[in-house]
C-alpha positions as CSV (number, residue, x, y, z in Angstrom):
1,M,-2.8,8.5,-1.3
2,Q,-2.7,6.0,1.5
3,C,-0.3,3.1,2.0
4,P,-2.3,-0.1,1.5
5,N,-0.3,-1.7,4.3
6,C,-0.2,0.8,7.2
7,G,-2.6,3.5,6.0
8,G,0.1,6.2,6.2
9,H,0.3,9.0,3.6
10,M,2.5,8.4,0.5
11,G,3.3,10.7,-2.3
12,L,3.1,9.5,-5.9
13,E,6.9,10.1,-6.1
14,D,7.6,7.8,-3.1
15,A,8.9,4.4,-4.3
16,Y,8.3,3.0,-0.8
17,C,6.0,4.0,2.1
18,P,8.0,6.4,4.4
19,Y,6.3,4.8,7.4
20,C,6.5,1.1,6.9
21,G,8.7,0.6,3.9
22,T,6.1,-1.1,1.7
23,R,6.7,-0.8,-2.0
24,N,4.5,1.7,-3.7
25,S,3.2,-0.2,-6.7
26,M,1.7,2.9,-8.2
27,A,4.9,5.0,-8.1
28,A,6.5,3.4,-11.2
29,Q,3.3,3.6,-13.2
30,H,2.8,7.2,-12.2
31,Q,6.3,8.2,-13.3
32,S,5.8,6.4,-16.6
33,D,2.5,8.3,-17.1
34,M,4.1,11.6,-16.3
35,A,7.0,10.9,-18.7
36,H,4.4,10.2,-21.4
37,Y,2.5,13.4,-20.9
38,R,5.7,15.4,-20.4
39,D,6.7,14.2,-24.0
40,E,3.3,15.5,-25.2
41,Y,4.0,18.8,-23.5
42,E,7.4,19.1,-25.1
43,R,6.0,18.3,-28.6
44,T,3.4,21.0,-28.1
45,Q,6.1,23.4,-27.0
46,E,8.2,22.6,-30.1
47,Q,5.1,23.4,-32.3
48,V,4.7,26.7,-30.4
49,L,8.2,27.7,-31.2
50,R,7.8,26.9,-34.9
51,N,4.5,28.9,-34.9
52,T,6.2,31.7,-33.1
53,S,9.0,31.8,-35.6
54,F,6.5,32.0,-38.5
55,V,4.4,34.7,-36.8
56,Q,7.5,36.7,-35.8
57,R,8.4,37.0,-39.5
58,H,5.0,38.5,-40.0
59,G,5.5,40.9,-37.1
60,S,2.5,40.0,-35.0
61,W,3.6,39.8,-31.3
62,L,0.0,39.6,-30.0
63,V,-0.6,36.4,-31.9
64,I,2.7,35.0,-30.5
65,L,1.6,35.7,-27.0
66,V,-1.8,34.1,-27.5
67,I,-0.3,30.9,-29.0
68,L,2.2,30.6,-26.2
69,L,-0.5,31.0,-23.5
70,V,-2.8,28.5,-25.1
71,A,0.0,25.9,-25.6
72,L,1.2,26.3,-22.1
73,M,-2.3,25.8,-20.7
74,V,-2.8,22.7,-22.8
75,G,0.6,21.3,-21.7
76,F,0.1,21.9,-18.0
77,G,-3.4,20.5,-18.3
78,L,-2.0,17.2,-19.7
79,L,0.5,17.0,-16.9
80,A,-2.1,17.7,-14.2
81,N,-4.5,15.1,-15.6
82,A,-1.9,12.4,-16.4
83,W,-2.3,10.5,-13.1
84,D,-6.1,10.6,-13.3
85,I,-6.1,9.3,-16.8
86,G,-3.6,6.5,-16.1
87,Y,-5.5,5.6,-12.9
88,S,-8.8,5.4,-14.7
89,I,-7.3,3.0,-17.4
90,R,-5.8,0.7,-14.7
91,E,-9.1,0.7,-12.8
92,K,-11.1,-0.4,-15.8
93,N,-8.5,-3.2,-16.5
94,V,-8.8,-4.4,-13.0
95,E,-12.6,-4.4,-13.0
96,S,-12.7,-6.4,-16.3
97,G,-10.5,-9.1,-14.8
98,M,-11.9,-9.2,-11.4
99,Q,-14.0,-12.4,-11.9
100,A,-10.9,-14.4,-12.7
101,D,-8.9,-12.6,-9.9
102,R,-11.5,-13.7,-7.3
103,L,-11.0,-17.3,-8.2
104,V,-7.3,-17.1,-7.6
105,L,-7.5,-15.0,-4.5
106,E,-10.1,-17.2,-2.8
107,S,-8.1,-20.3,-3.8
108,Y,-5.1,-18.9,-1.9
109,L,-7.3,-17.9,1.1
110,E,-8.8,-21.4,1.2
111,Q,-5.3,-22.9,1.3
112,G,-4.3,-20.4,4.1
113,D,-1.5,-19.2,1.9
114,Y,-1.6,-15.6,2.9
115,G,1.8,-14.7,1.4
116,K,0.6,-15.7,-2.1
117,F,-2.7,-14.0,-1.6
118,L,-0.9,-10.8,-0.6
119,G,1.5,-11.0,-3.6
120,Y,-1.3,-11.6,-6.1
121,Y,-3.4,-8.8,-4.6
122,E,-0.6,-6.3,-4.9
123,A,0.7,-7.5,-8.3
124,N,-2.8,-7.2,-9.9
125,D,-3.8,-3.9,-8.3
126,I,-6.9,-5.4,-6.7
127,N,-7.1,-2.3,-4.5
128,L,-8.3,-0.4,-7.6
129,S,-11.5,-2.5,-7.8
130,R,-14.7,-0.8,-6.6
131,D,-16.2,-4.2,-5.7
132,N,-13.4,-5.4,-3.4
133,P,-14.4,-7.5,-0.4
134,Y,-10.7,-8.3,0.4
135,Q,-9.6,-5.0,1.9
136,G,-9.8,-6.1,5.6
137,V,-8.2,-9.5,4.9
138,R,-5.5,-7.9,2.9
139,M,-4.6,-5.6,5.8
140,A,-4.5,-8.5,8.3
141,A,-2.5,-10.7,5.8
142,G,0.0,-7.9,5.3
143,A,0.5,-7.6,9.0
144,Y,0.8,-11.4,9.4
145,V,3.4,-11.7,6.7
146,N,5.4,-8.8,8.2
147,L,5.2,-10.6,11.6
148,L,6.6,-13.8,10.1
149,Q,9.5,-11.9,8.5
150,D,10.4,-10.1,11.8
151,V,10.2,-13.4,13.8
152,A,12.5,-15.0,11.3
153,S,15.0,-12.1,11.7
154,L,14.9,-12.4,15.5
155,N,15.6,-16.1,15.3
156,D,18.4,-16.0,12.8
157,P,21.7,-15.6,14.8
158,N,23.6,-15.0,11.6
159,G,21.4,-12.3,10.3
160,Y,20.3,-10.5,13.4
161,S,22.4,-9.0,16.2
162,F,20.7,-8.8,19.6
163,K,21.6,-5.2,20.2
164,P,19.1,-3.4,22.6
165,D,18.1,-0.7,20.1
166,R,17.5,-3.1,17.3
167,I,15.4,-5.4,19.5
168,S,13.3,-2.5,20.7
169,D,12.7,-1.3,17.1
170,T,11.7,-4.7,15.9
171,C,9.5,-5.3,18.9
172,Y,7.7,-2.1,18.2
173,Y,7.1,-3.2,14.6
174,L,5.8,-6.5,15.9
175,A,3.5,-4.6,18.3
176,E,2.1,-2.6,15.3
177,D,1.4,-5.7,13.3
178,L,-0.3,-7.4,16.3
179,N,-2.4,-4.3,16.8
180,K,-3.5,-4.2,13.2
181,I,-4.6,-7.9,13.3
182,Y,-6.5,-7.6,16.6
183,T,-8.1,-4.2,16.3
184,L,-9.2,-4.3,12.6
185,E,-12.9,-4.1,13.4
186,E,-12.5,-1.1,15.7
187,E,-10.3,0.8,13.3
188,H,-12.7,0.4,10.4
189,S,-16.1,0.3,12.3
190,G,-17.5,3.1,10.2
191,Y,-17.6,1.0,7.0
192,L,-16.9,-2.5,8.3
193,D,-19.5,-4.3,6.1
194,E,-17.7,-3.1,3.1
195,Y,-14.2,-3.4,4.5
196,L,-14.7,-6.9,6.1
197,P,-17.9,-8.6,4.8
198,D,-19.1,-11.7,6.6
199,S,-17.7,-13.9,3.9
200,M,-14.2,-12.8,4.8
201,R,-14.4,-13.0,8.6
202,G,-13.4,-16.6,8.8
203,Y,-10.1,-15.8,7.1
204,L,-9.4,-13.1,9.6
205,E,-10.1,-15.5,12.5
206,D,-7.6,-18.0,10.9
207,I,-5.0,-15.3,10.7
208,R,-5.6,-14.4,14.4
209,D,-5.3,-18.1,15.4
210,R,-2.0,-18.3,13.6
211,T,-0.8,-15.0,15.1
212,S,-1.8,-16.1,18.6
213,A,0.3,-19.3,18.2
214,I,3.3,-17.2,17.2
215,A,2.8,-14.7,20.0
216,I,2.6,-17.5,22.6
217,T,5.5,-19.5,21.2
218,Y,8.0,-16.7,20.4
219,F,7.0,-13.7,22.5
220,G,6.0,-15.4,25.8
221,L,2.5,-13.9,25.7
222,T,-0.4,-15.8,27.3
223,K,-3.9,-16.1,26.0
224,D,-5.0,-13.6,28.5
225,D,-2.3,-11.2,27.2
226,I,-3.5,-11.6,23.7
227,E,-7.1,-10.8,24.7
228,T,-5.9,-7.5,26.1
229,I,-4.1,-6.4,22.9
230,P,-6.9,-4.1,21.7
231,S,-6.7,-2.1,24.9
232,L,-2.9,-1.8,25.1
233,S,-0.8,1.0,23.7
234,K,1.7,-0.1,21.1
235,R,4.5,1.0,23.3
236,K,3.3,-1.2,26.2
237,L,2.7,-4.2,23.9
238,A,6.2,-3.7,22.4
239,Q,7.6,-3.8,26.0
240,M,5.8,-7.0,26.8
241,I,7.1,-8.6,23.6
242,E,10.7,-7.5,24.3
243,E,10.5,-8.9,27.8
244,G,9.2,-12.2,26.4
245,I,11.9,-12.5,23.8
246,K,14.7,-11.8,26.3
247,S,13.4,-14.3,28.8
C-alpha cells in the first residue's frame, strides 16, 4: 500500500510510514482484523485436534490426514483474506457516510482550515471512498501542515538546536513539501481530472499562496525563486532554503 502523505510504500505491519513518519491509520485495524481471524484459525485447529482424537481411537489415519489438511486450508484462507474482508467493510461504511463527510470537509476548506480538513480526512478514512475529489487537495494540505510544523521547529530556540546536520535535514524535508505543493499537477498528470477536479483547484491555489508567503518570509526566497521550484531538484531547493535561513 502507499502512504497517503508521501506516496512511499508501507507494509500493513508498519505503524508509521518508513519514509515520512506519517501514522499508518490502517495498521491498527489490520492487526485487529488479523487477531480476529487468527482466533478463528485457532478454534478450527482445536476442533481438528478433537476430531483427530476421536478418529484415532477408531484407527483411521487417512481420515485424520484429510481433516488436518482441510482445516489448515480453511484456516490459512481466513488469514489470507482477513485484510480484504476488513477493508471491504470499512470501504462500505465510508461510502455510506460520504455525503455528510463532504459537508464537513468542504466547510473546513472554505474556512481555509487545512489542519482540521486533514485531520477529519484521515480520521474518517476518506481515502477509501471511490468517489473522492479531495485526493490532490489532501496531498497539498498534508505538505502545507508539515511545512508549518517544520517552520515552527526552526523558529523555536528552546526546541530546536541550529546544528548544521539538523538544519540540512529539516531543509530537505521543507524542500520535499514545497515540491509536492508546486508540482502536484505534473506528478499526477495521467489522472489529474480525478485527482484534482476543477472544483478543488481554487483550494490548491490558496495553499500555494500561503506557502509562497512562508517561503518568502522565512526562507528568503523570491517570487522568481518560487516560480522555478518545479524545475529544481530537491537537493538544490534545500540548499537555497538553508542559505535563506542562515542569512
